[in-house]
C-alpha positions in Angstrom: 131.3 69.0 150.8 132.9 67.9 147.5 134.3 64.4 147.1 136.4 62.9 144.3 135.9 59.3 143.2 138.9 57.1 142.6 139.1 54.4 140.0 138.4 51.4 142.3 135.0 52.8 143.3 134.2 53.5 139.6 135.1 49.9 138.8 132.9 48.5 141.6 130.0 50.8 140.5 130.3 49.3 137.1 129.7 45.8 138.6 133.2 44.4 138.5 134.7 43.1 141.8 133.3 41.0 144.6 129.6 41.2 145.3 130.1 42.9 148.7 132.2 45.8 147.3 129.9 46.2 144.3 126.8 46.4 146.3 128.4 48.6 149.0 129.7 51.1 146.4 126.4 51.3 144.5 124.5 51.9 147.8 127.1 54.6 148.8 126.7 56.4 145.4 122.9 56.4 145.8 123.3 58.2 149.2 125.6 60.9 148.0 124.1 64.0 146.3 125.4 64.0 142.7 126.3 67.7 143.0 128.9 66.7 145.6 130.8 64.3 143.4 133.7 64.9 140.9 135.8 62.5 138.9 139.4 62.9 138.0 139.8 62.4 134.3 142.8 60.1 134.9 140.5 57.8 136.8 138.2 57.4 133.8 141.2 56.4 131.7 142.1 53.8 134.3 138.4 52.7 134.3 138.5 52.1 130.6 141.7 50.1 130.9 140.2 47.9 133.7 136.9 47.4 131.8 138.6 46.4 128.6 141.2 44.2 130.4 140.3 42.4 133.6 136.5 43.0 133.3 136.4 41.7 129.7 134.2 44.3 128.2 134.4 45.3 124.6 135.9 48.7 123.9 132.5 49.9 122.8 130.9 48.9 126.1 133.8 50.4 128.1 133.6 53.7 126.1 129.8 53.9 126.8 130.5 53.4 130.5 133.1 56.0 130.6 131.0 58.5 128.6 128.2 57.9 131.1 130.5 58.9 134.0 131.6 61.9 132.0 128.0 63.0 131.5 127.1 62.4 135.1 129.8 64.3 137.0 132.1 67.3 136.6 135.6 66.2 135.6 138.9 67.2 137.1 141.7 67.4 134.5 145.4 67.0 135.1 147.5 70.1 134.6 151.2 71.0 134.7 150.6 72.4 138.2 148.9 69.2 139.2 151.9 67.2 138.1 154.3 69.4 140.0 152.2 68.9 143.2 152.1 65.2 142.5 155.8 65.0 142.3 156.1 66.9 145.7 153.8 64.2 147.1 156.0 61.4 145.7 159.1 63.0 147.3 157.5 63.9 150.6 155.3 60.9 151.2 156.5 58.2 148.8 153.2 57.9 147.0 153.1 56.3 143.6 153.0 58.9 140.9 149.5 58.1 139.6 148.0 58.0 143.1 149.8 61.3 143.9 148.3 62.9 140.7 144.8 61.8 141.7 145.2 63.3 145.2 146.6 66.6 143.9 144.0 66.9 141.1 141.3 66.4 143.8 142.9 69.2 145.8 143.1 71.5 142.8 139.4 70.7 142.0 138.3 71.8 145.5 137.4 68.3 146.8 137.6 67.8 150.5 137.5 64.0 150.3 139.0 61.4 148.0 137.0 58.3 148.2 139.2 55.3 147.6 140.4 51.9 148.9 143.9 52.4 147.4 145.5 54.9 149.8 146.0 55.3 153.5 142.7 56.3 155.0 143.1 59.5 157.0 146.0 60.9 154.9 145.5 64.6 154.2 147.1 66.8 151.5 146.1 70.4 150.7 142.7 70.0 152.4 141.9 66.6 150.8 141.3 63.8 153.2 141.6 60.2 151.9 138.6 58.2 153.0 137.9 54.5 152.4 134.1 54.5 152.3 134.0 50.7 152.6 135.5 50.5 156.0 133.5 50.3 159.2 133.1 52.4 161.2 132.5 55.1 158.7 134.9 58.1 158.6 133.3 61.1 160.3 133.8 63.2 157.1 132.0 60.6 155.1 129.2 60.7 157.6 129.0 64.5 157.0 128.9 64.0 153.2 126.0 61.5 153.6 124.0 63.8 155.9 
């Protein structure tokens, strides 16, 4: 099962955030087979912004972190079709445009799960289920991914 990582989990994995979320995210990523993970390119842009802003890293350090993620996992790029689907999500479900784009790019990239804290857990769109991997009890789909 393929899962897409949202920006908040990338930020935690980079060590920025409260200790509990950072350690839980790092432990989660150690349990998931790397071949099952993809990263929307948009999320790496957001990661760079957070690392150079709130996290206080230099642009060089943030670039190195983003390039590390780019080397580690396949990227899902935004397309015209992805934007069209994202706008449909905004209209039908009142999602913010950037969140809708991440969901739709994940769907276009064949992900079954979008791992995030930022959206309503359990929401489904075009075969992608939003899962908050930091909630207990664990979502059954997350449990399948970790098996």
